[in-house]
C-alpha positions as CSV (number, residue, x, y, z in Angstrom):
1,M,222.9,-129.5,-36.2
2,K,224.4,-126.3,-37.5
3,A,226.5,-123.5,-36.1
4,L,227.1,-120.2,-37.7
5,I,230.4,-119.1,-36.1
6,Q,231.8,-115.6,-36.1
7,R,235.3,-114.6,-35.0
8,V,234.6,-111.6,-32.8
9,R,236.5,-109.0,-30.8
10,R,233.5,-108.7,-28.5
11,A,229.9,-109.8,-28.4
12,D,227.0,-109.6,-26.0
13,V,223.3,-110.6,-25.7
14,V,220.6,-108.5,-24.1
15,V,217.1,-109.7,-23.2
16,G,214.8,-106.7,-22.4
17,E,217.1,-104.5,-20.4
18,R,219.2,-107.3,-18.9
19,M,222.7,-108.4,-20.2
20,V,222.6,-112.2,-20.2
21,G,225.9,-113.0,-21.8
22,Q,229.0,-111.2,-23.0
23,I,232.5,-112.1,-24.3
24,G,235.7,-110.5,-25.4
25,L,238.0,-112.0,-28.1
26,G,236.5,-115.3,-29.2
27,V,233.7,-116.9,-31.1
28,L,230.0,-116.1,-31.3
29,A,228.2,-119.3,-32.3
30,Y,224.5,-119.3,-33.4
31,I,223.2,-122.9,-32.9
32,G,220.4,-124.5,-35.0
33,I,219.0,-127.8,-33.8
34,G,217.0,-130.1,-36.1
35,H,214.8,-133.1,-35.6
36,E,217.6,-135.7,-36.1
37,D,220.0,-134.0,-33.7
38,D,221.1,-135.6,-30.4
39,F,223.7,-135.2,-27.7
40,N,226.3,-137.0,-29.8
41,K,226.0,-134.4,-32.5
42,A,226.1,-131.7,-29.9
43,V,229.4,-133.0,-28.6
44,K,230.8,-133.2,-32.2
45,L,229.7,-129.7,-32.9
46,I,231.2,-128.2,-29.7
47,D,234.4,-130.1,-30.3
48,K,234.6,-128.7,-33.8
49,I,233.8,-125.1,-32.7
50,L,236.6,-125.3,-30.0
51,S,239.2,-126.7,-32.4
52,Y,238.3,-125.0,-35.6
53,R,241.4,-123.0,-36.7
54,I,240.1,-119.4,-37.4
55,F,242.7,-117.4,-35.5
56,E,246.0,-116.3,-36.9
57,N,249.4,-117.7,-35.8
58,A,252.5,-115.6,-35.6
59,Q,252.9,-115.8,-39.4
60,G,249.3,-114.5,-40.0
61,K,247.9,-117.9,-41.1
62,L,244.6,-119.2,-39.8
63,D,246.2,-121.9,-37.7
64,Q,244.9,-121.5,-34.2
65,S,241.7,-122.5,-32.6
66,L,239.6,-120.9,-29.8
67,S,241.1,-123.4,-27.4
68,D,244.6,-122.6,-28.6
69,I,244.2,-118.9,-27.9
70,G,242.1,-119.3,-24.7
71,G,239.3,-117.2,-26.3
72,E,235.7,-116.9,-25.1
73,L,232.6,-118.6,-26.5
74,L,229.1,-117.2,-26.7
75,L,226.4,-119.7,-27.6
76,V,223.1,-118.4,-28.9
77,S,220.2,-120.7,-29.9
78,Q,218.8,-119.8,-33.4
79,F,216.1,-122.0,-34.9
80,T,216.2,-120.0,-38.1
81,L,219.4,-121.7,-39.1
82,M,217.4,-124.8,-39.7
83,A,215.1,-123.1,-42.3
84,N,214.6,-124.6,-45.7
85,T,215.0,-121.6,-48.1
86,K,215.3,-123.5,-51.4
87,N,211.7,-122.8,-52.6
88,G,209.5,-119.7,-52.5
89,R,210.0,-116.5,-50.6
90,R,209.1,-117.7,-47.1
91,P,211.4,-119.9,-45.0
92,D,210.1,-123.3,-44.0
93,F,211.0,-124.2,-40.4
94,T,209.7,-127.8,-40.4
95,Q,213.3,-129.1,-40.1
96,A,213.8,-127.4,-36.7
97,M,213.4,-129.4,-33.6
98,P,210.3,-128.5,-31.5
99,P,211.2,-125.8,-28.9
100,S,210.7,-127.9,-25.8
101,D,213.0,-130.7,-27.1
102,A,215.5,-128.2,-28.6
103,K,215.8,-126.4,-25.2
104,V,216.8,-129.6,-23.5
105,L,219.4,-130.4,-26.1
106,F,220.7,-126.8,-26.2
107,N,221.2,-126.9,-22.4
108,E,223.1,-130.2,-22.7
109,L,225.2,-128.7,-25.4
110,V,226.0,-125.7,-23.2
111,N,226.8,-127.9,-20.2
112,Y,229.2,-130.0,-22.4
113,A,230.9,-126.8,-23.7
114,K,231.4,-125.5,-20.2
115,S,232.9,-128.9,-19.2
116,C,235.5,-128.5,-22.0
117,H,236.2,-124.8,-22.1
118,Q,236.4,-122.3,-19.2
119,A,235.0,-119.2,-20.8
120,V,231.5,-120.0,-22.1
121,Q,228.5,-117.6,-22.0
122,T,225.0,-118.0,-23.5
123,G,222.0,-116.2,-24.7
124,E,218.5,-117.1,-23.4
125,F,216.8,-119.9,-25.2
126,G,213.5,-118.8,-26.8
127,A,213.8,-115.2,-25.8
128,D,213.8,-112.2,-28.1
129,M,217.5,-111.4,-27.9
130,M,219.4,-108.3,-29.0
131,V,222.9,-109.6,-30.1
132,T,225.7,-107.1,-30.7
133,A,229.0,-108.3,-32.1
134,T,232.2,-106.8,-33.4
135,N,233.1,-109.3,-36.1
136,D,236.8,-109.7,-36.6
137,G,237.9,-110.1,-40.2
138,P,235.0,-110.6,-40.9
139,I,235.4,-114.3,-40.5
140,N,232.3,-116.5,-40.5
141,F,231.8,-120.2,-41.1
142,L,228.7,-122.4,-41.2
143,L,229.5,-125.7,-39.5
144,Q,227.3,-128.8,-39.8
145,V,227.5,-132.2,-38.1
């Protein structure tokens, strides 16, 4: 399981003409789910996202987490994170979990995140989403569990 996390000033997700999720200061996390992933990995990933120290303390050092600052979290499913790009010029998505199974696990991940953190929004699994973000820094990390 992978998460591409971005520290943002704001972010939102639109499907069609409908706003499905939006946050202010916090983390936009794109989530990739592979064949070997399960709820235990989802818990580890969310715990890591919430506690990863990517916000500055009073001295300007990256020493505070999303939980520390009470920031918001936007979770967006993104199977393309699981692509194998080592060979050729076309991504290979065979490492991605099938959509029906991934949707169940993504929903479990979201529910766990909401049980741990009060400000959690999501995109819409499997939809063609328009994601807009104001990246702060820019600060981006690829987390894997």
